[in-house]
C-alpha positions in Angstrom: 31.3 63.2 120.9 27.6 62.8 121.6 25.9 63.7 124.8 25.6 60.0 125.7 29.2 59.2 124.9 30.2 62.2 127.1 28.4 60.5 130.0 30.3 57.2 129.6 32.6 57.7 132.7 29.7 58.4 135.0 27.7 55.4 133.8 30.7 53.2 134.0 31.4 54.3 137.6 27.8 53.5 138.5 27.9 50.1 136.8 31.3 49.2 138.3 30.1 50.2 141.8 26.9 48.1 141.4 28.9 45.0 140.4 31.2 45.6 143.4 28.2 45.9 145.8 26.5 42.8 144.4 29.7 40.8 144.8 30.2 42.2 148.3 26.7 40.9 149.2 27.3 37.6 147.5 30.7 36.9 149.1 30.1 38.3 152.6 28.7 35.1 154.1 31.6 33.1 152.8 33.8 34.8 155.4 31.7 34.3 158.4 29.5 31.2 157.5 30.4 29.5 160.8 29.2 32.6 162.8 26.0 32.9 160.7 25.2 29.2 161.1 25.5 29.5 164.9 23.6 32.8 165.1 20.7 31.6 163.0 20.6 28.0 164.3 21.2 26.5 160.9 21.0 22.8 160.2 23.3 21.1 157.7 20.8 21.8 154.9 20.3 25.4 156.2 24.0 26.0 156.1 24.1 25.1 152.5 21.1 27.3 151.7 22.7 30.2 153.4 25.6 30.0 150.9 23.5 29.1 147.9 20.5 31.4 148.4 21.7 34.5 146.7 23.0 32.5 143.7 19.5 31.1 143.4 17.9 34.5 143.3 20.5 35.8 140.8 20.1 32.8 138.5 16.3 32.9 138.6 16.0 36.6 137.8 18.9 37.6 135.6 17.4 36.6 132.2 14.0 38.1 133.1 15.6 41.3 134.3 17.4 41.6 131.0 14.3 41.0 128.9 12.2 43.4 131.0 15.0 46.0 130.7 15.0 45.8 126.9 11.2 46.3 127.0 10.8 49.1 129.6 14.2 50.6 129.9 17.5 49.7 131.5 17.6 52.6 134.0 14.1 51.8 135.3 15.0 48.1 136.0 18.3 49.1 137.6 16.6 51.5 140.0 13.9 48.9 140.8 16.6 46.3 141.4 18.4 48.6 143.7 15.2 49.2 145.7 14.5 45.5 146.1 18.2 44.9 147.1 17.9 47.6 149.8 14.7 46.1 151.3 16.1 42.5 151.2 19.3 43.4 153.0 17.3 45.3 155.7 15.3 42.0 156.1 18.6 40.1 156.4 19.8 42.4 159.2 16.5 41.8 161.1 16.3 38.0 160.6 16.7 35.8 163.7 16.4 32.3 162.1 17.5 30.5 159.0 14.3 30.5 156.9 13.7 34.3 156.9 17.4 35.0 156.3 17.6 32.6 153.4 14.3 34.0 151.9 15.7 37.5 152.2 19.0 36.5 150.6 17.1 35.0 147.6 15.2 38.3 147.2 18.5 40.2 147.5 19.8 38.1 144.6 16.7 39.1 142.6 17.4 42.8 143.3 21.1 42.4 142.5 20.0 40.7 139.2 18.2 43.9 138.3 21.5 45.9 138.6 23.8 43.3 137.1 21.7 42.4 134.0 21.2 46.1 133.1 24.7 47.3 134.0 26.5 46.3 130.7 23.4 47.3 128.8 23.5 50.8 130.3 27.1 51.2 129.2 26.4 49.7 125.7 23.6 52.3 125.3 26.0 55.1 126.2 28.8 54.1 123.8 29.6 51.3 121.5 33.1 52.4 120.9 35.5 49.5 120.8 37.9 51.1 123.3 35.0 51.7 125.7 33.8 48.2 125.3 37.2 46.8 126.3 37.5 49.3 129.2 34.0 48.3 130.4 35.0 44.6 130.4 38.1 45.4 132.4 36.4 47.4 135.1 33.4 45.0 135.3 35.7 42.1 135.9 37.9 44.0 138.3 34.9 45.2 140.3 33.7 41.6 140.5 37.0 40.4 141.8 37.3 43.3 144.3 33.8 42.6 145.7 34.5 39.0 146.2 37.8 39.9 147.9 36.4 42.5 150.2 33.2 40.7 151.2 34.7 38.0 153.4 37.3 40.4 154.8 34.6 42.9 155.9 32.5 40.2 157.5 35.6 38.9 159.2 36.4 42.3 160.6 32.9 42.7 162.0 32.8 39.1 163.4 34.9 39.6 166.6 32.5 42.4 167.6 29.5 40.2 167.0 28.3 42.8 164.5 27.4 40.6 161.6 24.0 42.4 161.1 25.9 45.7 160.4 27.2 44.2 157.2 23.6 44.0 155.8 22.8 47.5 157.0 25.9 48.8 155.1 24.8 46.9 152.0 21.3 48.5 152.2 22.8 52.0 152.5 25.1 51.5 149.6 22.2 50.1 147.5 20.2 53.2 148.2 23.1 55.5 147.1 23.4 53.5 143.9 19.7 53.8 143.1 20.0 57.6 143.6 23.0 57.7 141.3 21.3 55.7 138.6 18.3 58.1 138.6 20.7 60.8 137.5 21.7 58.8 134.3 19.9 60.2 131.3 17.1 57.8 130.2 17.2 56.1 126.9 14.4 54.6 124.8 13.8 50.9 125.4 15.3 48.6 122.8 12.3 46.3 122.4 9.2 48.1 123.8 6.8 45.7 122.0 8.5 42.5 123.1 6.1 40.3 125.2 7.0 39.3 128.7 7.2 35.6 129.1 5.7 35.3 132.6 5.2 31.5 132.2 8.8 31.0 131.2 10.0 33.1 134.2 7.8 31.1 136.6 9.0 27.7 135.2 12.7 28.8 135.2 12.4 29.9 138.8 10.6 26.8 139.9 12.9 24.4 138.0 16.1 26.0 139.5 14.7 26.2 143.0 13.5 22.6 143.1 16.7 21.3 141.6 18.8 23.0 144.2 16.5 22.0 147.0 16.6 18.4 145.9 20.4 18.3 146.1 20.3 20.0 149.5 17.9 17.5 150.8 20.0 14.6 149.5 22.8 16.0 151.7 20.4 16.2 154.6 19.4 12.5 154.1 15.8 13.2 153.3 15.5 10.7 150.4 11.8 10.8 149.8 11.7 14.6 149.9 14.7 14.8 147.6 13.0 12.4 145.1 9.8 14.4 145.1 11.7 17.7 144.5 13.9 16.1 141.9 10.8 14.9 140.0 9.3 18.3 140.2 12.5 19.8 138.8 12.4 17.4 135.8 8.7 18.3 135.2 9.3 22.0 135.4 12.4 21.8 133.2 10.4 19.9 130.6 7.7 22.5 130.8 10.2 25.3 130.4 11.8 23.7 127.3 8.3 23.2 125.8 7.2 26.8 126.6 10.3 28.2 125.0 9.9 26.1 121.9 6.2 26.3 121.2 5.0 29.3 123.2 4.2 32.7 121.8 6.9 34.4 123.9 10.4 33.4 125.0 12.7 34.4 127.8 15.6 34.5 125.2 15.6 35.0 121.5 15.9 31.5 120.1 18.2 32.8 117.3 20.9 33.4 119.9 21.2 29.6 120.5 22.2 29.2 116.9 25.3 31.4 117.6 28.3 29.2 118.6 30.0 32.2 120.1 27.0 32.9 122.3 26.9 29.3 123.4 30.6 29.3 124.1 30.3 32.3 126.3 27.4 30.7 128.2 29.3 27.4 128.7 32.3 29.4 130.0 30.1 31.3 132.4 28.5 28.0 133.7 32.0 26.5 134.1 33.1 29.6 136.1 30.2 29.1 138.5 30.3 25.3 138.9 34.1 25.4 139.1 36.1 28.1 140.8 33.3 30.2 142.3 31.6 27.2 144.0 34.9 25.9 145.3 35.9 29.3 146.7 32.4 29.7 148.2 33.1 26.8 150.6 36.8 27.5 151.0 36.5 29.8 154.0 34.3 27.3 155.9 36.9 24.7 155.2 39.9 26.7 156.4 38.1 27.7 159.6 37.0 24.1 160.4 39.7 22.1 158.8 42.8 24.3 159.2 41.8 26.2 162.4 41.9 29.8 161.1 39.7 32.6 162.4 37.0 34.0 160.1 39.2 37.1 159.5 42.2 35.1 158.7 40.1 32.9 156.4 38.7 36.0 154.6 42.2 37.4 154.1 43.5 34.0 152.7 40.6 33.9 150.2 41.4 37.5 149.2 44.7 36.2 147.7 42.5 34.6 145.0 39.9 37.4 144.5 42.2 40.4 144.9 44.7 38.8 142.5 41.7 38.3 140.1 40.9 42.0 140.3 44.5 43.0 139.7 45.0 40.6 136.9 41.9 41.9 135.1 43.5 45.3 135.0 46.7 43.8 133.7 45.0 41.9 131.0 43.4 45.1 129.7 46.5 45.7 127.6 46.0 42.4 125.9 42.3 42.9 125.1 43.1 43.6 121.4 45.7 40.9 121.2 44.0 37.9 122.7 40.9 36.4 121.2 37.7 35.8 123.2 38.3 32.1 122.9 41.8 32.5 124.4 40.4 34.4 127.3 37.8 31.8 128.1 39.7 28.6 127.4 42.9 29.9 129.0 41.0 31.2 132.0 39.1 27.9 132.6 42.3 25.8 132.2 44.2 28.2 134.5 41.6 27.9 137.3 41.7 24.2 136.9 45.4 24.2 137.5 45.0 26.4 140.5 42.3 24.2 142.0 44.5 21.1 141.5 47.4 22.9 143.3 45.0 23.4 146.2 44.0 19.7 146.4 45.9 16.7 147.8 46.1 18.2 151.3 46.8 16.0 154.3 45.5 16.4 157.8 47.4 19.1 159.7 48.4 20.9 156.5 49.5 24.5 156.7 47.3 27.2 155.3 50.3 28.4 153.3 50.0 25.2 151.2 47.0 26.8 149.5 48.8 30.0 148.5 50.3 29.0 145.1 47.0 27.6 144.0 45.1 30.7 145.1 47.4 32.9 143.2 47.3 30.8 140.0 43.5 30.6 140.2 43.4 34.4 140.8 45.4 35.3 137.7 43.3 32.8 135.6 40.1 34.2 137.0 41.1 37.7 136.0 41.6 36.5 132.4 38.4 34.5 132.5 36.2 37.3 133.9 37.6 39.8 131.4 36.7 37.4 128.6 33.2 36.8 130.0 32.4 40.5 130.1 33.7 41.0 126.6 31.9 38.0 125.1 28.6 38.7 126.8 28.4 41.8 124.7 30.2 40.8 121.6 28.2 37.5 121.1 24.8 39.2 120.8 23.4 42.1 118.8 23.9 45.5 120.5 20.1 45.8 120.8 20.0 42.6 123.0 22.9 43.6 125.3 20.8 43.3 128.5 19.5 39.9 127.4 23.0 38.6 126.5 24.4 39.8 129.8 21.4 38.3 131.7 21.9 34.9 130.1 25.7 34.9 130.7 25.3 35.8 134.3 22.4 33.3 134.8 24.7 30.5 133.6 27.3 31.6 136.1 25.0 31.6 139.0 23.1 28.4 138.0 26.6 26.8 138.0 27.4 28.4 141.3 24.2 27.4 143.1 24.5 23.8 141.9 28.2 23.7 142.5 27.8 24.9 146.1 25.2 22.2 146.9 27.2 19.5 145.2 30.2 20.6 147.2 28.1 20.2 150.4 27.2 16.7 149.3 30.8 15.8 148.6 32.0 17.2 151.9 29.4 15.4 154.0 30.3 12.1 152.5 34.0 12.4 153.0 36.1 11.3 156.0 36.9 14.7 157.5 37.1 18.3 156.4 40.4 17.9 154.5 39.3 14.9 152.5 36.1 16.7 151.7 38.0 19.8 150.4 40.2 17.5 148.3 37.1 16.1 146.6 35.6 19.5 146.1 38.8 21.0 144.5 39.4 18.2 142.1 35.8 18.0 141.1 35.7 21.8 140.4 38.9 21.5 138.4 37.4 18.7 136.3 34.2 20.7 135.7 36.3 23.7 134.6 38.3 21.6 132.1 35.2 20.0 130.7 33.6 23.4 130.1 36.8 24.7 128.6 36.7 21.8 126.1 33.1 22.7 125.1 34.2 26.3 124.5 37.0 25.2 122.3 34.8 22.9 120.2 32.2 25.7 119.8 35.0 28.1 118.7 36.1 25.6 116.1 32.5 25.4 114.9 32.5 29.2 114.6 35.6 29.2 112.5 34.3 26.5 110.2 31.0 28.3 109.7 32.9 31.6 108.9 35.1 29.7 106.4 32.0 28.2 104.8 30.4 31.6 104.4 33.6 32.9 102.9 33.8 30.1 100.4 30.2 30.6 99.4 30.7 34.3 98.9 33.8 33.5 96.7 31.7 31.2 94.5 29.0 33.8 94.1 31.5 36.5 93.1 33.0 34.1 90.5 
C-alpha cells in the first residue's frame, strides 16, 4: 500500500464531512423559510431568492472550481473554498435584510463549490482502487442525504428560541475546522498545471445563470418588463457562452467529454435530480407549514423522512454497487423519485401530513439509489486526470436544475388557487421532469452500448 492509499480513510472522512456541511448549509433555510422571510422582511421574489441563492452560487462556481483545482491543486482550492464559506456564513449571521443575506448565500454557495468540486478529486488522487471508488460513492451520497435531513431539523430546533443566526455561526465554525483538516492532507501535484483558465467562460456562465433565474423570479413577482430584459440578457449571455466554448482558446470543460454518452447521461441525471426531487423538497417545508399547519420543527422532521431514508438507502445500496450498472442506478433512481412525488400529489384541502409519508419514503429510497449512481458515474465517466472537472460538471447540472426548479415551483405555486393546489402542481411537474431526464439517460446508455458493439465489430474485422 502506498503512502497515499494509506491516507484514504482520513481523506474520505474530510470529504464526507465537507459534503455533509455543504448540504446542512443548503438545506437549513428549507426548515425555517417562514421565519427567515419574516425576520428579513422578504418580498415574494425575495423569498424565492432566499431558497435559490445558494444553488445559484454552487451552479455558477462548480465547473470553474474543478478546472482551477486541476490546474493549481485540489487541496489548495478546497482550503480556499472553506475560507470563503466561513466568511459568507458570518455575513449571513450578521444580515438584517434580504439583499445582503441573499448575496452572502450566493457567496456561501461559491465557497461550498470549492469543497464539493474538489472532494471526489481528492479521494481519486489518494486511491483509484475499485473498492475505494464504490465506498467513496456510498459515503458521499450518504453524507449528502444526512446533511439535507439534519439541516431543516437543526434550524427547526433553533427556531422557537429565535436563534436562527446561530445556525450560520455553527456553519462558519465547522467550515474553519474542515479547512484546518484539509491542510493536513498531503499535497499532490496538479493534474493539468498548464491548462489555461477560461475567465471569460466563467463570467458568461455566471451571468447567464444568474439572469435566467432572476428573470423567472421577476415573472413570479409580476415585473414583466424587468423579466423580459433579464430573459433577453440570459439568451445573449448563453449564446456568448456557447460561442466562447466552441471558438475560444480556452474552455471551461474539455469538449471531448461531450462526445462521451456516459458523461452526458450522468449530467442529464444530475440535472433531473435538481429540477425534480431536490427542487420539490426545497419548497416542501414551506408548504407543510403554510398549507398543513405544522410548526417549522415538525416540518423539518417530516422532510427528514425523505432525506434520512436517502442516506440510509445509500448505505444499503453499497452492497449492490458491483451488481447494478450505472444506468440502473440513474434510471431506476429517477423513476423511483417520480413515483414518490406522484404519491405526494393529489392532496385535498385539510389533508393530513401523514398522507405525504409513503411518497417521502419511496422518494427517499430512490434518492439513495440515484445519489449513489451520480457519485459513481461522476468519476467513472471521465478520465481519472479530470476527476475534479467531471465532479464539477455533474454537480453544476444538479444545482442549475435545483435553482431553476425552485423558481419555477414558486411561479406554479403563486398561480394556483391555494397552497395545496400549488403543491400538487409542483409535485406532478417535478415527477414529469424526473421521468423525462430518466428517458434521456436510457437513450444515451443505448447509444453507449451501440458504440461499444460497433468498436467490437470493427476490431473483429481487423483481426480477421
